[in-house]
Residue, then its C-alpha position, 0 to 999 in steps of 0.5 A: m499499500s502506498t504511503t498516500k494511501k496510507l495518509a487517506i486512510g490514517l485521515g479518513i479515520a482520524s477524521g471520522a473521530l473528531l467527528a465523532a468526539w465532537l457531535l458526543t460532548g456537552s449540549r450536541k450529545k442529547k439532540t445526536t442520540d434522539f437522531v441516532k434512534k429515531n433513525v436507527g429505529k426506521i431502518t430496522d421497521k424497513l427491515k422488517k418490513q422487506k422480511s414479512g414480505f415474502d414467504d416461499s417455504e413451500v416445495h414446488y414440484v415442476 
């Protein structure tokens, strides 16, 4: 892996860690956790709807 790729990956990880630290400190912590909980709930609801939508467990003989 080249030095440029390593630097890009390192900067990406560091910036993500800084963003997470900023979002989870001070008065932003409650807003951030509420936002994440709300969106995770939406995603899990969509996944449940997709799974229960079609059941082809019967065997079909030709």
